[in-house]
N, C-alpha and C positions, 0 to 999 in steps of 0.2 A: 433531442439528444438521439445518437446513433450508437450501435455497437460498434466499437472500433475493431477492424481486422487486426489479426496478429500477424507479426512478421516471420514466423514459423510455424511448423505443422505442430498438430497436438501431441504428436509422438517425438518431438525434436528434444524434449527435455528428459527422457527416459535414460536410465532407470530412477533418476532423482524426482521426477514427478511424473507420473505414468499419464498415457495418452487419454484412458477413458475420464480419469479425473480433470485433465485440461478441457476436455470437450463438454463436462457436464457444468463444470465452474463456468466455462466461458460462453457457452452457448446458451446455457439455461439459467444459472444464478445472475450473471451480470445483466444479460438480456433481461431478466424479469426487474430488476432494480431500474432499468432504463424505461421499461414500460410503464411501471406504477409511477416513476418519477413524470414522465411526460403527461400522464393521466392526470395527475394533480396539478401541473402547472399550465395545461394547455388552455389558451386564450388569455393567458395573464401577462401583465408587463415583464414577467420574470423569465419568459418561455425561450428568450434569445441571449439570456446573459451567458457569459463563459462559466463553466462548472465551478473553477476556482472562486470566482467571485460569488456565486450562487451560494456555496455552501460557508463561505467565511464569516458571514454575518445573518446567520440565521434567525437571531432573535428580532431582527428590523422586518423580517417577513410577516405576510398575515398570519394569525394565529392557526387558521384551518390548514395552510400547507406546511407548517414549520415541521412537524414530525415526518411527513414523507420525505422532505427536502433532507434533512438530517439523515434519515435511514437510508433512503433510495438514492438522492443525491450523493450522501456519503459513500454509498456502495459503488455509484458510478464512477466518482472521482479515483476513491482508493484503487479499485480494480484497474482502471486505465493506467494509472501510475504503476502498478504492479507487474501488469503484462510487459510494459516497455523496459521493465528493471531486469529482465530475463533475456537469457540467450541459449542457444542451444550447445555450442561448443566453447567450453569455458577456458581458451586457452590461458587468459588473463585471471589468474586465482584471488588477486588482491589489487587495490587500486594503486594508482601512482600520481606524481605530480602535487598539485595543490592539496588535493582531497586527502592523499596520504599524509603529507605533512601536517593537515588539521587534525587527521585522526590520531597521529602520534603523539601532537602537542597536547590535545584535549584527554585522550584516553591512556596515554603512556606508550602504547604499542598496538598495531593491528589485532594481535590476538587478544589485547585486553578488551579492545573495541568489541569483537566478535563474543568474546564471553559475557560482557555486559548487554549487548543487543541479545544473545540468545537467551539470557535470563528474563528481561523485559519480555520476550515472545512465550516463554515456558510458564512464567508465573500469571500470565494475564489468565484470570479467572473466565471460564467460558469462553464466548465468542470474542474476537477482537483482532488487533492489529499491534505490531512492534515497528517503530519508526526510528530512524535517523534523519535527523533535521537540523536546519541552520535557522539560528533566531536573527532579529534585525540586526544586531551587532557584528554579525558575520561567525558567531561561535557555534560550534556544534554540539548537539544534545542528544540522548536517546530518550524516549518516552515509550508508552504504549495507551491505548485508547479501547475501549470497550465496543463491540458491536461494529456500526459503520462508521464511529466518529472518527476524526483526524485532526492532526495539529492545525489545520488552517482556521478551524470553527472557533472564533472568539467567543469568549464568554462561556463555552461547553470545555474546550480541552483543558487539561491541567498546565501543559505548556503549549505556548503557540508558537509557529514558525513554518517554514518553507520545508515540506517533506522532500527527502533526498532519495530514500529508500524505505519501503514499508513491505513488512511480511504478513501475508494474512493467516491467522490463526485459528480461524473458524474451521469446524470439523469438515465441513465439504471441501476445504481445499486440501485435505490429506487422508481422510478417513478411509477411502477405499484402499490404498496402498499401505498404511502406517497404522490404521485403526488407532489405538489409544497412545501410539507412542509419538507424541509430539517433539519431544527432543531429536528423535532421529530425523523427523520432517525437517527440522531447523538444522541440523547439520547437514542435510542433502541441499538444502537452499542455497548454501554457500558455493557449492558447485557450479550453479547457473545463474548467477549475478552478472549481470553486465556491468562492470565499473566503468566502462567508458561512457554510458549513459547516465550513470549516476553521478559520475564526476560533472558531468555537462550541467548538472542542475546549481551546481555552486553559484552563488551571486558575487 
């Protein structure tokens, strides 16, 4: 596994997410997850699996690599999805088409969805993620996971499904700019979501 390149500069998301945070988050934190993951699976039959497949059935892996795949493989998948969910100029502040229709029918309105998603992110104790997902029936749901877990992880996540949008609420994602003000970081996140990419993940 390799560190994905970003489609924008580290400073492109300012003032919502500052350049220094982006640089450390991408080039240090994400890179470390990949390095540790590669080290743990090197020479095994699992080294060439797509990351989604690797993390989806962790309990089927040898016990000596399960912890690393859960933490570091989860970190790699989660951050890879996160980076591609962001864009520098958010001219489209909300989704449209099928995704908006599903959000309205599931949550009542886009504002109600944002409120519920923000609550999942704000109330996740310690480090973790908030997610908008689609289940096997095509229905949307919001959930959160601790640490680097994600909704692909069968037998680990409380609710499983395909992530459409994830928000990193580890302190390393926001502390330089927002310190302990996680709700301010969550509010700023809406300004840089690439809804076209999120919509493209609908099945």
